[in-house]
Every structure is written in structure tokens, then in C-alpha cells.
N, C-alpha and C positions, 0 to 999 in steps of 0.2 A: 492410196490404199492398196493392200495386196489385191483386193476384189477388183480394183479398176485396171490393174496391170493384167488380169488374166480374164476379165470380163469377155472379151472378144476373141480368146484363144480358142481355135479349134482343136479338139481332142483326136488322136489318131484312131484309125479304125481298130487296131489291136486292143487299144485301151478301152474303147466302147464295148468291143467283144468281150474282153476279159471282165469288164463291170457287169455286163448283161448276164454272162454266165456264171457270175458269183452267185446270183439268185438260184440258178440251177443247182449249184452245189449245196447251198443251205436248204432249198426247198424240196429236193428229190426225195429225201428220207421222210420229210414231214408229209409231203403228198402222198406217199404210199401209206403212211400211217393213217392220215386222214381218210384216205379212201377205203382202207381194208383192215385196220387195226381192230375196229369195232367187230368186224366181221370174223377176223382171226381169233380174237378173244372168245367171242360167244359161239361160233360155229366150228372151229378148228379145235381150240383148247377146252371149250366147254365152260367157260366162266359165266356166271349170272350177269344178265344185262345191266341190272340196276347197279351191281357192284361196280362194273366197268364205268358206268357214268359217274360214279362217285370218285373213281380213280382220276378220270378225265378232268372233272371240275375242280377237285382239290388240288391236283398237281398244278394246274394253270392258275388258279388263284393265288398260289404260293409265289407265283412269278412276279406279283405286284411289288414284292420287295426286292427280289433277285434283279429284275430287269433294271430298276431305278439305280441299284448298286453298281451294275455293269456300266450304265450310263455315265455315272458319276466317275468310275474308274477310267473310262474313255477319255473324259474331259481332263482328266489329271495325268494321263499317260505321256511320257516323254521318252522316245527311244530313238535309235538310229534309223529305225524303220517308218517313224512317224508315231501318230496316235492310234491309228486304226490297224494298220497293216500287221503288226506282231500278233494281234488276236487271230488273224486268218492263219498265220503260221502255226501258232501253237495249239489251236483247237482242231485243226483239219483232221488229224489221225484219231484223237479220242472222239470226235463226232462220228466219224466212219464206223469205228468199233461199236459205239452204242446204237447207231442205227441198225446194226445187225442184231444186237442183243434183245432189242424190243421184240423181235420175231423169233426168238429162241427160248420160249417159255418152257422150262423143264417139266417133266412128267413127275410132279411132286403132289402133295395133297392140296386141296382147294385153298386153304389159308395161305400156304407157302406160295403158291402161284399167284395170289392176289398181291402178296407183298412184293414178290419179284416183279410183277407187272407194274406196281406203283413205283418202285425204285428205279426201274430202267426207263420207264416213260418220264418219270421227273428228271433223270439224269440227261435224257435226250433233250428236254427242254432247256435246261441249264446250259449245255453246251451250244445249243442253238442260239441262246441268248448272247453267248460269249462271242459268237461269230456274226449273227445277224444283225445286231445292234451297231457294232463298228462298221459293218457293211453299208447299213441305211445312213450311218453319219458321214460316210466317206463321200457321197454325192455332192454336198454343198461345199466339201472341201476341194473337190476336183475342179469346179468351175463356177463362176457366178453368173454365167450367161444362161438366160432363160431358154433360148433356142437349143443350146447344147444339153441343157438339163432335160428337155423334152425328148431329145434324141437318145439320151442315156436312159430315160424312163422307158422309152419305147424298146431299147435294146434289153433292159430288164424285164419287160413283158415277153420278149422272146425267150430269154433264159427261164422265166416262169412257165411259159408255155411248153417248152421242152421237157421241164420237170414234171408238169401235169401230164403230158403225153406218156412219158414212161411210167410215171408213178400210178397211173390209172389204166390206159388203154393196154399197155404191154405187160402189166402185172399178172393178170389172171392167165393169159396165153403162156407166159413164162413159167408161172407156177406149175401149170399142167406139163409143159416140156420138161422142166427140171425135176419136178416131183414124181412124174410117172404115176399118178394116182394118189400119191402121199402128199396132201396139202401141207402138212407140218415141214416136210423136207422142202418142198417147193417154195414156199415163202421164205424160208432161211436162205436158200440159195439166191433168190432174186433180191432179197436184202443185201447180200454180200456183193452181188454184181453192181447193184446201185450205188453202194458204198464206195467202191473203187472209182467209179465214174464221177461221183460228187467230190471224192479226194482230188482228182486231177483238176476240176473246175476251181476249187478253192485255192489251190496252190498257184494257178494261172493268175487269179485275182490278185494275189499277194505279189507275184512277180511283175506284173504289167501296169498296175494302177498306181497312180501317184497323189499325194496330197499338196495342193497348191495354196489353199487359203486357210489358214489356222490363226487362233488367237495367240497373243502372246503367252509365253510359258508361265509367267507369274500372275497372269489375269485370270485366277480362279477363285471366286468369292465362296463363302461358306455354303454348305448344302442346302439348309433350309430356306435361306433366302432364294436361292436357285429355283427350287421346287415351286416356292411361292410366285416367282415370276412366270413360270412354265404355266401354272394354273390361271394366270391372268393374261396369257397370250391367247387371244381369240382365235387366231390361225390355228394354233396347236390344238385348242379344245375341238375346233371343227375337223380337223384332220384325224384326231384320235377317235371322235365318235363316228366319223364316217368309215373309218377302218374298222371300228368294232362291229358296226352292223353289217358291213360288207362281209366280213369273215365269220360272223354268226350265220348269215345265209349260206356262205360258201361251205363252211364246216358241215352245216345239217345237210346241204345237198350232197356233199362228198359221202357222207356217212349213209344217207337214206337211199340214195340211188340204187345200190344193189338190191335193197329190199322192194324198192318200187317196181324194178324191172322184173325180179323173180316172183313176188307174191301178189302184186297188184296187176301188172301187165301181163304176167305170165310168160314173159319172153327174156330169159337170162342173157341171151345174146346182146341185148341192148345195153347192157353194162359197158361193153367195150366200145360202144359208140356214144353213149350219153356222156360218160365221164371225160373222154377224150375230146368231145365237142367243145367243152370248156377250154381246153388247152389250145385246140386248133383256132378257136376264135380269138383267143389271147394273141396267138401269133399274128393273125390278121390285124388286131386292133393296135399291134405295136407299130404298124406302118401307117394306118388310117386315122388313128386318134391324134397324133401330134398336129397335124395341119387342121383337123376340126376344131380342136380345143384352142389352138392359137387363134381361130378365126372367132370363135363364139365366147371364149373365157371359160375358166373352170366351172363357175357356178352355173351360168345359163346352159352350157353344154350338158353338164351332168343332170340338171333338172329334166331336160327333155329326154335324156337316155333313161332315167329312172322311170318316167311315165310311160314311154313305149315298152319298156321290159316288163314292167308290172302288168299291163294289159295283155301281153304274149303269155306270160305264165297263167293268167286266169283263163285263157283260151285252151290251154293244154288238156284239161279233162274232157273238153268237148270233142277232142280229137283222139281219144284213147282207142277207138274201134278201128281207126285207119292209121296204121303205123307210119306210112309214108308221110301223111299230113302232120302227124304227132311229132316225128323227127324234124319236119322242116320248120314248124314253129318253135321247136325246143332249140335248134341250132340258131334260129333268128334271135331268140331270147338271150342265148349265151352271147352271141356275137354282139348284141347291142349293149348288154351289161358289161362285157369285158372291156368297152371303151373307157369305163371309169377306173380301172386299176392303172392305166397310164396316167390319168389325172391324179389319183392318190399318190403315187410316187412323186409327182411333181409338186403336190401340195405339202408333202413331208418336207421336201427340201426347201419349200418357201417358208415354212414355219420358222427356219433359222433366220432368214433374212428379216422377217417380221419381228423376231424376237429381238435382233440386233438393233433394228429401228426403235423399237418401243423400250428396250431395257439397256441397250448399249452392251450387250454381251451376246455371244453366239451360243456357247452351250450344246453344240451338235450331239454329244453323247447322251445327255439326259433328254433332250427334245425326241431323239431317236429311240430311246429307251421306252418312253411313254407310248409311241406308236407302235413299237414291237410288242408291248405287252397288249395293246388293243388287238394285234394281229392274232396272238397266241390265245388269249382269253376268249376272243371271239370264236376262233376255231374250236375251242374246248367247249364253250356253251353251246354251239351249234351241235357238235358231235354227242356231248353228254346229253342234250335235250333229246336227240334221237333215241338214245339208249334208255333215258328215263320213260319216253313214250312207249317204247317196246316193252318195258318191265310193267308200265301201268296197265297195258292191254294184255299183259300175260302172254307175250309173243312166244311161241314155240316153233322152231324151224320145220318140224315134222308134221304139225297140225296147226295150221294158221287160221285164225278165225276170221269171219267177216268183219267183225268189229276191229280187229287189228288192220285188216286191209283198208278200211275207210280211215282209220287214224292215219297211217301212212300216206294215203293218197291226199287228203285234204291239209295235212300239215306240210306236205311238199308243195302244193301249188299256192294255197293260201298264206302259208307262211313265208314264201318268198315274195309275193306281192306286198305283204304287210311290211317287211323288212325294208324293201325298196322305197316304199312310201316314207317310213321313218328316216332313212338315208337322205332323201330328198329334203325333208324339213331341215335336217343338220346342215346339208351344203348350201341351203339358202342363206346361211349366215357367214359364208366364207368372204373374208375382208380384202383379198388381195388381187381382185380383178380390177383393172383400170388404173386410176391414179391413187392407188391405196395409201401411198406415203403422205399424200396431202389430206388425207381424211383424218377423222378424229377417232377412228375405230381402235 
């Protein structure tokens, strides 16, 4: 088999780096949007928070169809560049353009601005699907070796980390630098800078990464049976739900952190520490997670991580009056939780092997599309949930009520703990630790 031929093959450093920073290319614009698009829409442009929540949620729910179609297309693509790489080449420039357009809402009437916001946000999501789904599908095509996949997942965590650092920590200082007091101009300039960096990363992914394990060109069953098999793939269901709840929490924290720092803690400068803490710990986890998870297994390792992280989040409100202690607990929680993202990337690749064992086909595109959908819908539910919460408590930036502050505070801490507990229940059913091929799962 092709898999056996490459199972022990070591990937070059250039290939690992290019694969890892492919996530940087696809995630940078999305992390900036996740961290600041709600703030940009409500506080800079002046759009109603509830309307923004509807935009976020509606646009992402529409991805249920779009992502599956992209996955099907990947599984049926045959080109001189392979099955995934042409998508990197042909979506790189449009994606860069649209990542700027979402932060360029024109000075029109309210209804026209809402339409513009929906169209550009939706277009950004479609273009991300066209790039990120083939990107996720690429890993199981590059190598069948679990150790190499863990290294690729670790490098992907580095790329994710770099994208979150720039998309969160650097955004507001750069907005101030480029905008000179004009946030509208500042956000547009930062979006343009990030678009250029992301474009370079995606083109490097196209140039340096190769597909080595692929299904035969003619081995493409009808669509509905493929989707039915996917829904009977227990490993895929666990990976899908785990990613969904991970990114609901992540999206909510990204959107709510500016409000927590400004309106609850009264220290806006914490934004540039709290949001980057997620990315900095992702960078650390990229190196420490693979050996830990290789020893504990995905399921047991993640269950311990979720338990510790939930406890740390519940300790945060007790430390609000001591900024140093608060940040220490927050960073510890972020570090512990970040270990699971490396596990998630490895789980996603593993669903393809499990699918081939159970159904005899690989279908990397469709399987990756489902998990990509979980990522985007999760982020949308998280950020939309924050927007709806702000609308529900009648949040006004210039006159924040105590009711609004309490809603932000307890949804931030308690919501994280609840979602971590749910994610733990999901990962309990992961079937691929140990001698999974000999089981009846």
C-alpha cells in the first residue's frame, strides 16, 4: 500500500514549517476578525450588537452546505498539483482581498452597512472554506506515520500561535500606530498588512508541501453514501463535536475579552496580554503536547487537561482584585487548555484512517469539511452568543450597567468551565487510542 511505503518517512523541516504556517495564512485574518470584528462593528462603525450576532450566526450556519460541497470537490479534484494544492494557489489572493474588505465598512446608511457586513463576512467564510478544508485534508495525505503527524500538528500549533499573536496582541497597538486616533483607518491598515503576510504563507504552503497518500482517481463513491458513512464514523463524530465545543469557547473568549478587560476589570491594557496569552501558550504547547499525548493517549490526556483547565477558570473571579494573580491563573489555564489543540489536529487526521478501516475509503475532503464546519460554526456560535448577550442586557459602550458587567463576568468564567466539561464528555468516546483496529468500535 502507498501508506506502508511512506509510514516511516521523515518529512523535511521546510515541509513541516510550510505546513505549520499554512495555518498562519488561513487563520490570521480569521483571528483578527474573531478578536475584533464584533468590537469594530459595534464600537467603530456603530452597528447594533444584536444585528451583528444575527450576521455572525446566519453566515456560519450557511456553511453547513458550503463546507460539505467543498469537501466533496476536494475528493474529486484531479490536477497536476494534486487534490489539495490547487485550492491554495487559486484562493490565496481572493482571500487576502476579502480579509481587508471586512474591515472596510463604508459610511452608508445602517441597512446598507448591515448588508455589506453580511456579504463580506460570508465571502470571507467561503474563501476560508476553499483554502482551509483542503489544508486540513492535506495532513493525512502527507504521511501515515503517527509520530510525523504529531510533529505536523505541533508545527501547525506554532502557525496558529503566530496568527493569534498578530491577530490579537499586535492589532490594537498597530491600529493606534497606523490610525493616529482614527480607528476606522487603523483597522483597515492592519487588515491590509496581515493580508500580505497571510498571502506569503499560503503560497509557501502550495510550493513546499506534497501529497503522498491518495485514493485512486476512480474510487469516488456517490455523495450521499459518503456522508452516511461519515456520520457512522465514531472517530469523526468525536473529532467534530470536540472541535465544535472547543471553538465555541474560543470564539466567545476572543469576542468577550475586550469587554471583560474594559468594562469588568477596568483595565483595557489587559487585552494585549490576555488575548496573546492564548497564542503564546499555543506556541509552548506545540512542543510539549506531542510527547505528553504520545505517552497518555489522546483520550486520557485530554480528560486530565479539561479537568485542570475548568478548575483554573473557576478560580479566576476570586483573583480579580489581584491583577498579578489573575494573570498567572489565566495564563496557566490558557497553557493547559492549549495542549488540546495539538490533540485535535491529530484526531482530525486519525478520522481518515479510522474511516478507511471501517468503510474501505479515505474521503479526506469530506471528513475535513465536517471538522472545518465545526470550527467555523463553533467560532460563530461563540462570538454571536456574546453579541446576543450584549444585546440582551442592553449594552451601551458609554453607559455600561452593573447588570451588563455581571453578565459578561459570569458568562466568561462559568461558560468556559461548562464547555470544557462538555468537551471532556465528548472525548471520552474517542475510539483510536491503543489497539483500536482490533476493537468493535
